PAMI-154500 format. One record per residue (C-alpha): residue number from 1; x, z, y. Coordinates in pm, whole numbers. Example, Ala and Ser with C-alpha at 12.3 -4.5 7.8 and 13.67 -1.06 7.14 Angstrom:
! PAMI-154500
SITE pos     px     pz     py
SITE   1   1230    780   -450
SITE   2   1367    714   -106
//
This chain:
! PAMI-154500
SITE pos     px     pz     py
SITE   1    128   -665   6855
SITE   2    231   -462   6564
SITE   3    586   -595   6580
SITE   4    544   -474   6969
SITE   5    422   -170   6923
SITE   6    715    -49   6642
SITE   7    998   -171   6851
SITE   8    844     43   7139
SITE   9    857    332   6923
SITE  10   1173    313   6781
SITE  11   1339    239   7158
SITE  12   1191    558   7236
SITE  13    926    428   7496
SITE  14    714    758   7546
SITE  15    550    855   7880
SITE  16    478    697   8226
SITE  17    751    932   8403
SITE  18   1047    762   8208
SITE  19   1277    638   8450
SITE  20   1275    256   8496
SITE  21   1343     13   8763
SITE  22   1026    -22   8936
SITE  23   1013   -397   8985
SITE  24   1083   -464   8658
SITE  25    780   -262   8516
SITE  26    500   -199   8707
SITE  27    239     61   8639
SITE  28      6   -225   8677
SITE  29     80   -594   8644
SITE  30   -177   -823   8556
SITE  31     90  -1107   8495
SITE  32    256   -880   8198
SITE  33    232  -1070   7844
SITE  34    320   -916   7525
SITE  35    567  -1182   7432
SITE  36    757  -1061   7751
SITE  37    701   -720   7661
SITE  38    852   -742   7339
SITE  39   1160   -943   7446
SITE  40   1238   -679   7676
SITE  41   1207   -441   7362
SITE  42   1454   -628   7182
SITE  43   1695   -603   7460
SITE  44   1716   -252   7428
SITE  45   1503   -127   7716
SITE  46   1161     64   7726
SITE  47    856     16   7934
SITE  48    660    289   8063
SITE  49    341    382   7850
SITE  50    118    234   8128
SITE  51    272    -50   8157
SITE  52    297   -104   7792
SITE  53   -111    -63   7731
SITE  54   -194   -261   8029
SITE  55     -5   -553   7900
SITE  56   -208   -567   7578
SITE  57   -532   -472   7760
SITE  58   -519   -756   8022
SITE  59   -412  -1023   7750
SITE  60   -697   -923   7550
SITE  61   -970   -949   7834
SITE  62   -837  -1268   7941
SITE  63   -835  -1443   7580
SITE  64  -1161  -1306   7486
SITE  65  -1380  -1276   7800
SITE  66  -1516  -1593   7722
SITE  67  -1619  -1509   7361
SITE  68  -1776  -1179   7452
SITE  69  -2138  -1108   7315
SITE  70  -2411  -1005   7527
SITE  71  -2451   -633   7526
SITE  72  -2673   -426   7735
SITE  73  -2440   -241   8006
SITE  74  -2432    134   8032
SITE  75  -2556    275   8326
SITE  76  -2256    278   8579
SITE  77  -2029     59   8394
SITE  78  -1828   -189   8614
SITE  79  -1608   -482   8525
SITE  80  -1328   -316   8722
SITE  81  -1144      1   8601
SITE  82  -1273    326   8760
SITE  83  -1228    654   8716
SITE  84  -1445    821   8425
SITE  85  -1529    455   8341
SITE  86  -1538    344   7946
SITE  87  -1262    107   7821
SITE  88  -1434   -164   7653
SITE  89  -1265   -418   7408
SITE  90  -1473   -709   7299
SITE  91  -1442   -876   6933
SITE  92  -1222   -581   6847
SITE  93  -1215   -287   6611
SITE  94   -995     13   6565
SITE  95   -989    225   6181
SITE  96  -1223     20   6011
SITE  97  -1404    169   5770
SITE  98  -1329    514   5872
SITE  99  -1667    635   6001
SITE 100  -1716    949   6152
SITE 101  -2111    884   6205
SITE 102  -2325    571   6180
SITE 103  -2618    531   6425
SITE 104  -2870    248   6456
SITE 105  -2967    194   6830
SITE 106  -2969    -77   7106
SITE 107  -2893    161   7370
SITE 108  -2522    242   7482
SITE 109  -2607    530   7711
SITE 110  -2714    711   7408
SITE 111  -2411    648   7213
SITE 112  -2219    744   7516
SITE 113  -2429   1073   7521
SITE 114  -2344   1140   7162
SITE 115  -1957   1101   7191
SITE 116  -1983   1349   7480
SITE 117  -2181   1591   7273
SITE 118  -1989   1555   6942
SITE 119  -1629   1523   7109
SITE 120  -1592   1147   6951
SITE 121  -1327    934   7094
SITE 122  -1523    615   7095
SITE 123  -1749    399   6878
SITE 124  -1741     37   6761
SITE 125  -2081   -180   6837
SITE 126  -2201   -443   6625
SITE 127  -2532   -606   6561
SITE 128  -2739   -316   6666
SITE 129  -2538    -46   6518
SITE 130  -2275    195   6638
SITE 131  -2005    319   6431
SITE 132  -1835    637   6576
SITE 133  -1440    712   6543
SITE 134  -1312   1065   6548
SITE 135   -912    939   6610
SITE 136   -773   1002   6939
SITE 137   -799    793   7228
SITE 138   -445    674   7233
SITE 139   -457    598   6859
SITE 140   -774    386   6907
SITE 141   -590    196   7155
SITE 142   -285    121   6992
SITE 143   -436     46   6659
SITE 144   -711   -218   6760
SITE 145   -757   -524   6544
SITE 146   -919   -837   6581
SITE 147  -1278   -817   6470
SITE 148  -1570  -1107   6577
SITE 149  -1880   -986   6667
SITE 150  -1739   -612   6740
SITE 151  -1695   -439   7067
SITE 152  -1482   -112   7058
SITE 153  -1587    124   7328
SITE 154  -1324    382   7411
SITE 155  -1407    717   7588
SITE 156  -1226    773   7936
SITE 157   -955   1027   7976
SITE 158  -1170   1293   8157
SITE 159  -1435   1294   7857
SITE 160  -1199   1280   7576
SITE 161  -1095   1605   7410
SITE 162   -748   1485   7222
SITE 163   -745   1590   6829
SITE 164   -489   1744   6670
SITE 165   -359   1432   6529
SITE 166   -347   1252   6864
SITE 167   -137   1567   7006
SITE 168    108   1539   6725
SITE 169    106   1151   6808
SITE 170    182   1215   7163
SITE 171    446   1468   7096
SITE 172    627   1212   6893
SITE 173    621    978   7188
SITE 174    730   1249   7413
SITE 175   1034   1360   7215
SITE 176   1166    986   7146
SITE 177   1362    907   7430
SITE 178   1660    697   7448
SITE 179   1924    928   7412
SITE 180   1734   1113   7130
SITE 181   1714    793   6954
SITE 182   2084    737   7002
SITE 183   2171   1058   6869
SITE 184   1952   1034   6570
SITE 185   2132    700   6501
SITE 186   2466    849   6507
SITE 187   2355   1136   6313
SITE 188   2209    893   6048
SITE 189   2553    709   6065
SITE 190   2747   1027   6008
SITE 191   2522   1100   5675
SITE 192   2591    751   5560
SITE 193   2949    809   5601
SITE 194   2944   1139   5427
SITE 195   2751    984   5163
SITE 196   3007    696   5112
SITE 197   3299    963   5112
SITE 198   3120   1179   4836
SITE 199   3062    856   4636
SITE 200   3432    750   4647
SITE 201   3562   1113   4539
SITE 202   3320   1105   4266
SITE 203   3442    780   4152
SITE 204   3793    861   4187
SITE 205   3717   1161   3981
SITE 206   3545    963   3723
SITE 207   3849    754   3713
SITE 208   4091   1035   3674
SITE 209   3861   1196   3411
SITE 210   3855    839   3215
SITE 211   4242    812   3223
SITE 212   4293   1150   3102
SITE 213   4066   1038   2813
SITE 214   4268    743   2760
SITE 215   4586    923   2739
SITE 216   4447   1180   2492
SITE 217   4316    928   2274
SITE 218   4643    729   2285
SITE 219   4838   1016   2195
SITE 220   4591   1120   1912
SITE 221   4634    761   1747
SITE 222   5023    800   1785
SITE 223   5011   1138   1625
SITE 224   4778   1036   1338
SITE 225   5002    703   1270
SITE 226   5291    925   1264
SITE 227   5142   1165   1042
SITE 228   5016    875    818
SITE 229   5336    709    828
SITE 230   5524   1026    719
SITE 231   5286   1071    435
SITE 232   5244    706    337
SITE 233   5356    772      3
SITE 234   5103    991    -71
SITE 235   4728    901   -129
SITE 236   4565   1222   -208
SITE 237   4382   1370     67
SITE 238   4393   1780    116
SITE 239   4081   1974    206
SITE 240   4200   2298    347
SITE 241   4004   2609    359
SITE 242   4123   2925    475
SITE 243   3889   3241    372
SITE 244   3889   3553    567
SITE 245   3589   3764    395
SITE 246   3602   4056    631
SITE 247   3798   4106    926
SITE 248   3804   4476   1009
SITE 249   4090   4513   1259
SITE 250   4281   4316   1528
SITE 251   4626   4287   1280
SITE 252   4395   4135   1052
SITE 253   4242   3871   1319
SITE 254   4594   3823   1430
SITE 255   4668   3756   1083
SITE 256   4441   3494   1035
SITE 257   4548   3336   1361
SITE 258   4893   3300   1236
SITE 259   4782   3178    900
SITE 260   4587   2911   1079
SITE 261   4879   2785   1290
SITE 262   5070   2739    987
SITE 263   4815   2526    827
SITE 264   4835   2304   1203
SITE 265   5213   2323   1141
SITE 266   5244   2125    829
SITE 267   5435   1817    800
SITE 268   5183   1645    646
SITE 269   4856   1772    795
SITE 270   4550   1799    562
SITE 271   4240   1592    653
SITE 272   4015   1861    777
SITE 273   4056   2246    783
SITE 274   3755   2503    712
SITE 275   3823   2842    808
SITE 276   3520   3056    652
SITE 277   3526   3429    827
SITE 278   3356   3740    870
SITE 279   3366   4028   1124
SITE 280   3126   4301   1209
SITE 281   3284   4396   1547
SITE 282   3153   4187   1833
SITE 283   3500   4190   2017
SITE 284   3660   4091   1686
SITE 285   3394   3809   1662
SITE 286   3423   3721   1998
SITE 287   3799   3666   1964
SITE 288   3833   3493   1646
SITE 289   3549   3262   1785
SITE 290   3717   3147   2098
SITE 291   4065   3117   1911
SITE 292   3932   2880   1649
SITE 293   3755   2694   1920
SITE 294   4040   2643   2134
SITE 295   4270   2551   1845
SITE 296   4033   2315   1724
SITE 297   4084   2118   2060
SITE 298   4435   2058   1984
SITE 299   4398   1992   1629
SITE 300   4162   1728   1689
SITE 301   4431   1543   1920
SITE 302   4665   1553   1578
SITE 303   4369   1431   1368
SITE 304   4291   1736   1163
SITE 305   3928   1859   1283
SITE 306   3865   2223   1254
SITE 307   3550   2381   1135
SITE 308   3452   2741   1099
SITE 309   3184   2882    948
SITE 310   3080   3265   1009
SITE 311   2815   3398    732
SITE 312   2589   3639    864
SITE 313   2667   3920    613
SITE 314   2969   4036    435
SITE 315   3005   3793    105
SITE 316   3245   3794   -170
SITE 317   3569   3529   -134
SITE 318   3391   3256   -351
SITE 319   3061   3264   -214
SITE 320   3260   3154    109
SITE 321   3386   2871    -77
SITE 322   3034   2811   -195
SITE 323   2906   2799    136
SITE 324   3191   2567    297
SITE 325   3133   2310      4
SITE 326   2748   2304     91
SITE 327   2795   2302    505
SITE 328   3035   1977    418
SITE 329   2814   1839    184
SITE 330   2522   1827    451
SITE 331   2777   1733    729
SITE 332   2897   1447    524
SITE 333   3264   1342    459
SITE 334   3536   1187    304
SITE 335   3487   1206    -87
SITE 336   3723    999   -267
SITE 337   4026   1133   -377
SITE 338   3994   1462   -213
SITE 339   4161   1764   -323
SITE 340   4074   2101   -198
SITE 341   4351   2357   -112
SITE 342   4219   2729    -97
SITE 343   4402   3007    109
SITE 344   4347   3370    213
SITE 345   4410   3438    555
SITE 346   4707   3675    505
SITE 347   4933   3391    389
SITE 348   5185   3201    560
SITE 349   5209   2825    437
SITE 350   5562   2642    449
SITE 351   5576   2321    644
SITE 352   5649   2113    352
SITE 353   5379   2279    119
SITE 354   5072   2010    176
SITE 355   5315   1695    164
SITE 356   5470   1835   -171
SITE 357   5124   1887   -296
SITE 358   5009   1573   -188
SITE 359   5268   1383   -349
SITE 360   5265   1565   -691
SITE 361   4837   1478   -646
SITE 362   4893   1127   -622
SITE 363   5115   1104   -923
SITE 364   4873   1288  -1112
SITE 365   4634   1116  -1386
SITE 366   4290   1122  -1420
SITE 367   4294   1398  -1664
SITE 368   4434   1654  -1422
SITE 369   4256   1853  -1227
SITE 370   4465   2079  -1032
SITE 371   4826   2079   -937
SITE 372   5028   2398   -894
SITE 373   5362   2418   -705
SITE 374   5492   2785   -779
SITE 375   5723   2944   -541
SITE 376   5522   3224   -358
SITE 377   5673   3516   -219
SITE 378   5591   3847    -75
SITE 379   5717   4171     66
SITE 380   6014   4319   -123
SITE 381   5958   4646   -318
SITE 382   6067   4965   -120
SITE 383   6100   4750    184
SITE 384   5878   4810    543
SITE 385   5600   4587    545
SITE 386   5655   4343    826
SITE 387   5389   4088    890
SITE 388   5567   3750    964
SITE 389   5391   3536   1222
SITE 390   5541   3190   1114
SITE 391   5777   3034    871
SITE 392   6060   3101   1073
SITE 393   5988   3491   1036
SITE 394   5927   3452    654
SITE 395   6304   3286    664
SITE 396   6432   3558    838
SITE 397   6243   3828    588
SITE 398   6397   3668    284
SITE 399   6745   3641    465
SITE 400   6743   4019    523
SITE 401   6592   4093    195
SITE 402   6266   4230    329
SITE 403   6088   3924    143
SITE 404   6119   3783   -229
SITE 405   5982   3561   -469
SITE 406   5724   3667   -703
SITE 407   5875   3799  -1009
SITE 408   5592   3752  -1233
SITE 409   5474   3398  -1283
SITE 410   5128   3523  -1427
SITE 411   5058   3726  -1105
SITE 412   5142   3431   -888
SITE 413   4922   3190  -1108
SITE 414   4604   3422  -1041
SITE 415   4613   3384   -686
SITE 416   4339   3112   -574
SITE 417   4543   2975   -298
SITE 418   4823   2880   -584
SITE 419   4683   2563   -722
SITE 420   4544   2243   -551
SITE 421   4222   2135   -693
SITE 422   4038   1829   -736
SITE 423   3692   1856   -544
SITE 424   3492   1770   -852
SITE 425   3669   2019  -1092
SITE 426   3612   2291   -781
SITE 427   3252   2203   -735
SITE 428   3215   2203  -1151
SITE 429   3370   2578  -1158
SITE 430   3115   2691   -885
SITE 431   2784   2527  -1008
SITE 432   2867   2641  -1378
SITE 433   2984   3012  -1327
SITE 434   2753   3271  -1332
SITE 435   2637   3445  -1005
SITE 436   2796   3805  -1130
SITE 437   3110   3653  -1158
SITE 438   3115   3455   -807
SITE 439   2992   3762   -638
SITE 440   3301   3960   -812
SITE 441   3604   4053   -596
SITE 442   3816   3962   -891
SITE 443   3685   3572   -917
SITE 444   4014   3454   -851
SITE 445   4120   3524  -1214
SITE 446   3815   3329  -1364
SITE 447   3903   2995  -1144
SITE 448   4263   3060  -1257
SITE 449   4140   3051  -1609
SITE 450   3934   2753  -1546
SITE 451   4239   2539  -1388
SITE 452   4431   2611  -1665
SITE 453   4189   2527  -1933
SITE 454   4257   2257  -2175
SITE 455   4582   2172  -2015
SITE 456   4421   2031  -1708
SITE 457   4708   2211  -1496
SITE 458   4987   2007  -1364
SITE 459   5294   2251  -1276
SITE 460   5537   2091  -1046
SITE 461   5917   2194  -1005
SITE 462   5991   2324   -662
SITE 463   6282   2172   -493
SITE 464   6610   2360   -430
SITE 465   6565   2288    -46
SITE 466   6239   2520    -18
SITE 467   6302   2860   -107
SITE 468   5952   2933   -116
SITE 469   5650   2762    -67
SITE 470   5377   3031     68
SITE 471   5428   3390    154
SITE 472   5137   3641     40
SITE 473   5112   3917    275
SITE 474   5033   4269     69
SITE 475   4981   4475    365
SITE 476   4632   4455    384
SITE 477   4546   4487     32
SITE 478   4513   4834     49
SITE 479   4188   4872    265
SITE 480   3856   4895     71
SITE 481   3706   4589    213
SITE 482   4025   4371    288
SITE 483   4067   4035    465
SITE 484   4294   3937    175
SITE 485   4285   3871   -174
SITE 486   4132   4202   -360
SITE 487   4386   4435   -566
SITE 488   4301   4400   -909
SITE 489   4376   4806   -916
SITE 490   4317   4975   -577
SITE 491   4088   5246   -685
SITE 492   4263   5555   -590
SITE 493   4003   5668   -312
SITE 494   3712   5538   -494
SITE 495   3408   5729   -542
SITE 496   3219   5666   -816
SITE 497   2820   5677   -875
SITE 498   2663   5960  -1080
SITE 499   2618   5738  -1361
SITE 500   2965   5660  -1415
SITE 501   3088   6011  -1337
SITE 502   2892   6117  -1625
SITE 503   3028   5822  -1876
SITE 504   3359   5925  -1742
SITE 505   3303   6302  -1840
SITE 506   3206   6205  -2208
SITE 507   3526   6019  -2231
SITE 508   3749   6283  -2097
SITE 509   3608   6542  -2351
SITE 510   3778   6309  -2632
SITE 511   4057   6184  -2445
SITE 512   4319   6463  -2517
SITE 513   4485   6779  -2332
SITE 514   4664   6532  -2080
SITE 515   4292   6452  -1957
SITE 516   4252   6834  -1899
SITE 517   4535   6847  -1680
SITE 518   4353   6604  -1418
SITE 519   4061   6696  -1229
SITE 520   3747   6571  -1315
SITE 521   3688   6365   -958
SITE 522   4068   6180  -1062
SITE 523   3960   6123  -1418
SITE 524   3618   5956  -1298
SITE 525   3831   5734  -1067
SITE 526   4068   5672  -1364
SITE 527   3779   5576  -1593
SITE 528   3638   5309  -1300
SITE 529   3998   5165  -1253
SITE 530   3999   5141  -1650
SITE 531   3676   4929  -1606
SITE 532   3821   4730  -1348
SITE 533   4102   4646  -1573
SITE 534   3893   4544  -1824
SITE 535   3662   4339  -1597
SITE 536   4002   4144  -1504
SITE 537   4089   4074  -1853
SITE 538   3753   3942  -1906
SITE 539   3746   3709  -1597
SITE 540   4116   3609  -1668
SITE 541   3984   3494  -2044
SITE 542   3661   3360  -1908
SITE 543   3700   2994  -1992
SITE 544   3939   3047  -2285
SITE 545   4272   3134  -2347
SITE 546   4450   3503  -2306
SITE 547   4622   3609  -1983
SITE 548   4993   3674  -2003
SITE 549   5094   4018  -2041
SITE 550   4836   4245  -2207
SITE 551   5078   4204  -2569
SITE 552   5429   4324  -2490
SITE 553   5395   4644  -2349
SITE 554   5066   4593  -2181
SITE 555   5205   4565  -1833
SITE 556   4928   4399  -1699
SITE 557   4704   4522  -1567
SITE 558   4736   4874  -1714
SITE 559   5106   4928  -1548
SITE 560   4924   4933  -1206
SITE 561   4683   5211  -1353
SITE 562   4955   5391  -1456
SITE 563   5167   5396  -1169
SITE 564   4839   5471   -927
SITE 565   4763   5761  -1124
SITE 566   5080   5893  -1248
SITE 567   4960   5893  -1586
SITE 568   5203   6044  -1909
SITE 569   5241   5804  -2202
SITE 570   4939   5964  -2399
SITE 571   4726   5854  -2112
SITE 572   4856   5500  -2123
SITE 573   4804   5498  -2493
SITE 574   4436   5597  -2451
SITE 575   4391   5299  -2209
SITE 576   4531   5070  -2413
SITE 577   4283   5213  -2682
SITE 578   3990   5185  -2445
SITE 579   4073   4842  -2336
SITE 580   3923   4645  -2594
SITE 581   3566   4823  -2564
SITE 582   3596   4816  -2190
SITE 583   3693   4423  -2204
SITE 584   3385   4337  -2425
SITE 585   3151   4543  -2194
SITE 586   3271   4345  -1888
SITE 587   3249   4016  -2099
SITE 588   2878   4088  -2207
SITE 589   2789   4181  -1818
SITE 590   2931   3865  -1710
SITE 591   2794   3618  -1976
SITE 592   2924   3276  -2034
SITE 593   3008   3000  -1814
SITE 594   2778   2690  -1845
SITE 595   2821   2310  -1812
SITE 596   2654   2190  -1497
SITE 597   2428   1896  -1461
SITE 598   2430   1609  -1226
SITE 599   2154   1819  -1026
SITE 600   2344   2123   -966
SITE 601   2682   1918   -876
SITE 602   2460   1749   -593
SITE 603   2419   2050   -425
SITE 604   2805   2029   -330
SITE 605   2947   1674   -346
SITE 606   2827   1314   -436
SITE 607   2895   1292   -768
SITE 608   2902    938   -831
SITE 609   3179    855   -556
SITE 610   3375   1139   -674
SITE 611   3389   1030  -1062
SITE 612   3479    693   -924
SITE 613   3759    826   -711
SITE 614   3906   1050  -1002
SITE 615   3922    755  -1243
SITE 616   3610    835  -1442
SITE 617   3332    583  -1462
SITE 618   2996    705  -1337
SITE 619   2721    767  -1582
SITE 620   2471    554  -1592
SITE 621   2099    658  -1565
SITE 622   2039    584  -1951
SITE 623   2286    800  -2024
//
């Protein structure tokens, strides 16, 4: 019965007005059985609702008439169906347990009266108790179930007031005609076809994405194999760091981009590239961040990850280096036979630079902490300053005479991006240097002193085929907070504080007549430049030794002071006389470097692995 009811509703059988052959589906046919009804529904036809209900009612009455219990008939009830008569279904129940009301009585007339007053659709009578139902009349008839000893009484149409659920049920039956069912079937088929098409498109897109990823992975592996093949003779791994302590303009941002591009163009790429930069302009921040992110995607394919570090405040260059080492220690990474190559963002690297340095580092012994490849060049004196974009542009500047090699080896050796330093040595310098030294803009001189201490620097001869190794731009050095390396003397526009001005005025009274020809403000700046020169000498000798040039005419750093302020011979002689006191004052202010402990070094590197990679046996716990 349930299957027939479901099939009837799905085929769209609804009302008695459905147009069907009269001979096949009479409104009242005593011989119509549910089996025949179900078979007809499976053939695709739908009977009128009256024939559907009559088939079940007549069959149930024929099967259960003999087993009906003796119940006092209600007044006016007859075995035949008359208008206004109650439908009685012996041994059946509907919605068992969903009782709207329970009444113990033996009088069915009382139950009929209660249904008329309360609006119930019917009740189930069993063992002297009536269980009233609030569902609709058609719902009670369609949802009957066999129940021995129970009799279902359903109110007539005239008495029953359809409930809201019954109205919705009949409306559903009225709306589900055969044509409507076919339309819904067609719509469902169209939706299934659309879903299958969408799934096919998704599968095709996923396949294209996987194929693209596979091609990129194969290209990256091929590029990495090619780079390893070219650098097969070099076991030293380079960890490159580009420093941009302060980016103040679009020109400096462009210089940073050109520097990173020159690193990417190396024949033997570094294992990793870190770029530490700071800018306060939001537009510059967005430009640099996006450019480095896009460049990093291309570098990953070549096998060189690019990581950018952006401190939130203006820091000295060596605080940037310290931050990079701390970040790298947290992220992990290769530590065996790793060398660090530092560089400022105004430089252009020769394409063979990393390869030459890596080969030299591979041949260096365990006592060597730094490898220096001379051959830096820069803008020629008296020539217009043209910032080159790549190595080819540097070659053109050299050919036209607009760029020239460094004339002073000492000045080149003082640059932080000149040597390739072992990772352990770099960590020892940062961990042992005083904080005031790391914060100083001339800390590069202290690092140069550290790298050359006790013969730990290996100088490599430059080949004749390479006219230069690195281009150091000086067009940006004149700015107060420049992107590039700080100048040793660049204080012509400096405004000294009041204490420094008072100290300068005391020195001015005893300097001589030449000092009176200079204004008080200019002499205060001259004295500040002299103090800066003393700081440069103290930093250059922080780890022992003496910088080249103070004797033999004292060309460094006092020659730049003399040229900047236009001093006479008497003024230069006064600076040379004041130099020892200024240097001792700076040395006392800086303090002495310390030997870092294992805990200090562990902030930057895993020390045991690096000592083993450098050929030094790791220390035991007892030591």
